[in-house]
C-alpha positions in Angstrom: 12.8 -26.3 -19.0 13.6 -23.0 -21.5 12.8 -19.7 -19.4 9.3 -18.4 -21.1 9.4 -14.2 -22.3 7.0 -13.7 -19.0 9.6 -15.4 -17.0 12.4 -13.6 -18.2 10.9 -10.0 -17.8 9.8 -10.9 -14.4 13.6 -11.4 -13.6 14.4 -8.3 -15.4 11.9 -6.5 -14.1 13.0 -7.4 -10.0 16.5 -6.2 -11.0 15.1 -3.2 -11.6 13.6 -2.1 -8.2 15.8 -5.2 -5.8 17.2 -3.2 -4.3 16.3 0.1 -4.0 15.6 3.2 -1.5 12.3 5.3 -2.0 10.2 7.2 -0.3 6.3 8.7 -0.8 7.0 12.7 -0.9 3.9 14.2 0.9 3.5 17.4 -1.1 2.9 15.5 -4.0 0.2 13.6 -2.5 -1.3 16.7 -1.3 -1.7 17.5 -5.5 -4.5 14.6 -4.7 -6.3 16.0 -1.6 -4.4 17.9 0.8 -6.9 17.8 2.9 -6.9 14.3 3.3 -3.4 13.1 3.1 -2.4 15.9 5.4 -4.1 14.7 8.2 -1.3 13.4 11.2 -3.1 9.8 10.7 -0.9 9.5 7.6 2.2 10.8 9.0 4.1 7.9 9.4 3.8 7.1 5.6 4.8 10.0 4.2 8.6 11.3 3.6 9.9 8.2 5.4 12.5 5.8 3.6 12.1 2.4 2.7 14.4 0.0 1.6 14.0 -3.2 -0.4 17.1 -5.0 0.2 18.7 -7.8 -2.3 16.8 -10.4 -1.1 13.7 -9.0 -1.3 12.9 -8.2 1.6 11.7 -4.5 3.0 10.4 -2.3 5.5 11.0 1.3 6.5 14.7 2.3 6.8 14.6 4.2 10.4 18.0 4.9 11.3 19.5 2.1 10.1 22.5 2.0 7.1 21.6 1.4 3.6 24.1 2.2 1.5 26.0 -1.2 1.6 22.7 -3.1 0.0 22.4 -0.4 -2.7 26.1 -1.2 -3.7 24.8 -4.3 -5.2 22.5 -2.1 -7.4 25.2 -2.0 -10.5 25.6 -5.7 -10.3 22.0 -6.1 -10.7 21.3 -4.2 -13.4 24.9 -5.6 -15.0 23.3 -9.0 -15.1 20.2 -7.3 -17.0 23.0 -5.9 -19.5 24.2 -9.6 -19.7 20.5 -11.5 -20.5 19.7 -8.5 -23.5 23.2 -9.5 -24.7 22.2 -13.0 -25.1 18.6 -12.6 -26.0 20.0 -10.3 -28.8 21.9 -13.2 -30.3 19.2 -16.0 -29.1 16.2 -14.1 -30.7 15.1 -12.8 -34.0 15.0 -9.1 -34.7 11.0 -8.4 -33.5 11.0 -11.1 -30.9 14.4 -8.9 -29.3 12.3 -5.7 -30.3 9.1 -6.4 -28.3 10.8 -7.5 -24.9 13.6 -4.7 -25.5 11.0 -2.1 -26.2 8.9 -3.2 -23.0 12.0 -3.2 -20.9 13.1 0.2 -21.4 9.9 1.6 -20.9 10.7 -0.4 -17.4 13.7 1.4 -17.4 13.1 4.8 -18.3 10.4 5.3 -15.3 12.8 3.6 -12.8 15.3 6.3 -14.3 13.2 9.6 -13.9 11.8 8.6 -10.1 15.2 7.2 -9.7 16.8 11.3 -10.4 13.7 12.6 -9.1 14.4 11.6 -5.7 17.6 11.6 -5.4 16.9 15.6 -6.4 14.5 16.6 -3.8 14.9 13.8 -0.6 16.6 16.3 1.0 14.1 19.0 0.7 11.2 16.4 1.9 13.0 15.0 4.7 15.1 17.7 6.8 16.2 14.9 9.3 18.0 12.7 6.4 20.9 10.9 7.3 24.3 11.8 5.0 24.4 7.6 4.3 20.6 7.9 3.3 21.8 10.0 0.8 24.8 8.6 -0.4 22.1 5.6 -1.3 20.1 7.8 -2.8 23.2 9.0 -4.9 24.2 5.3 -6.1 20.9 4.5 -7.3 20.5 7.0 -9.2 24.3 6.7 -10.5 23.5 3.1 -11.4 20.3 2.9 -13.2 21.6 6.1 -15.1 25.0 4.1 -16.2 22.6 1.2 -17.5 20.3 3.5 -19.1 23.2 5.4 -21.4 24.7 1.8 -21.9 21.3 0.6 -23.1 20.7 3.5 -25.1 24.7 3.2 -26.6 24.5 -0.4 -27.6 21.0 -1.7 -28.9 19.4 -1.0 -31.9 15.5 -0.7 -31.7 15.1 0.9 -28.2 11.6 2.6 -27.8 12.6 6.3 -28.3 11.8 8.3 -25.4 11.0 12.0 -25.4 14.0 13.9 -24.8 12.8 17.6 -25.3 14.1 18.9 -21.9 16.8 17.8 -19.6 14.2 18.4 -16.5 12.7 15.6 -14.6 9.3 16.3 -14.2 7.1 13.7 -12.8 3.3 13.9 -13.0 0.9 12.1 -10.1 0.5 8.8 -12.3 4.1 8.1 -12.0 3.3 9.0 -7.8 0.6 7.1 -7.6 2.1 4.1 -8.6 4.3 4.6 -5.7 1.4 4.5 -3.3 -0.1 1.3 -5.0 3.2 -0.5 -4.0 2.0 0.2 -0.3 -1.1 -1.5 -0.6 -0.8 -5.5 -0.4 0.6 -4.9 3.2 -2.3 -2.9 3.9 -0.2 0.3 5.4 -0.8 2.4 2.9 -5.0 2.8 2.4 -6.4 2.9 -1.3 -7.4 6.4 -2.6 -10.8 5.3 -2.4 -11.0 4.4 1.0 -12.5 6.9 3.4 -11.6 8.0 6.7 -14.4 5.7 8.9 -13.4 2.9 7.0 -9.6 3.6 8.5 -11.1 4.3 11.5 -12.6 0.8 11.9 -9.5 -1.0 10.9 -7.5 1.0 13.1 -9.8 -0.6 16.0 -9.4 -4.3 14.9 -6.7 -6.1 16.6 -3.2 -4.8 15.9 -1.8 -7.3 13.0 0.1 -4.9 10.5 1.2 -2.8 13.2 3.7 -5.0 14.5 6.6 -5.2 11.8 6.7 -2.0 9.6 6.9 -3.9 6.4 5.7 -2.4 2.8 6.4 -5.0 0.6 5.4 -8.7 2.1 7.4 -10.6 0.1 9.8 -10.5 -3.4 6.8 -12.3 -5.3 4.1 -10.2 -4.4 6.3 -7.1 -4.8 6.7 -8.5 -8.4 3.2 -9.0 -9.2 2.3 -5.7 -7.9 4.6 -3.7 -9.9 3.6 -5.8 -13.1 0.0 -5.5 -12.4 0.2 -1.7 -11.9 2.9 -0.4 -13.4 3.4 -2.4 -16.3 0.3 -4.0 -16.6 1.5 -7.5 -16.8 0.7 -10.7 -14.9 3.5 -12.7 -13.4 
């Protein structure tokens, strides 16, 4: 059976963020509500590196190595390049431009996030291992190279504002990363009260046995499509 546009889009989206390293910068969340997010009960949620492996499994990185997982990032993005080339030859101009424009918007988001994290992770996580920092470097390098190729080789791309080279991310960008953590319950909803959180803490310890951030690759994809790209999987 031939793939639908949605299936193609979902597969390409997966490869943008799998594998991936990222973290939730506390100083950014403090811009939402400093009194709330500075509370010690959130210490294990902020400024901790999360690794999403190539198979979609994910957890807090702790002291494990990660660069060997991120080294395959370029290969994953190359698969997206090949898919774009295939679609360009198979689809009419309007169909291809439609899917390309949606993809480039996603790619721009991931690019800005990866560059920002690479430039700021050492400031936010003082105990960061050099090997982990290398993972952030490899990640942003692979994404930038992919972005450059797409910009230079495909016609009809959505033009992203290039008025400044400075990577400035707004609160909405980082709220997206908060949303990624909601499915497993590790990161309370921004509307959840502290009393609700304490009630949850008094319940049998179900999620704290595993420090997973995203439960499955399928769930992660669904969350990204709904919260970041406004699509249903």
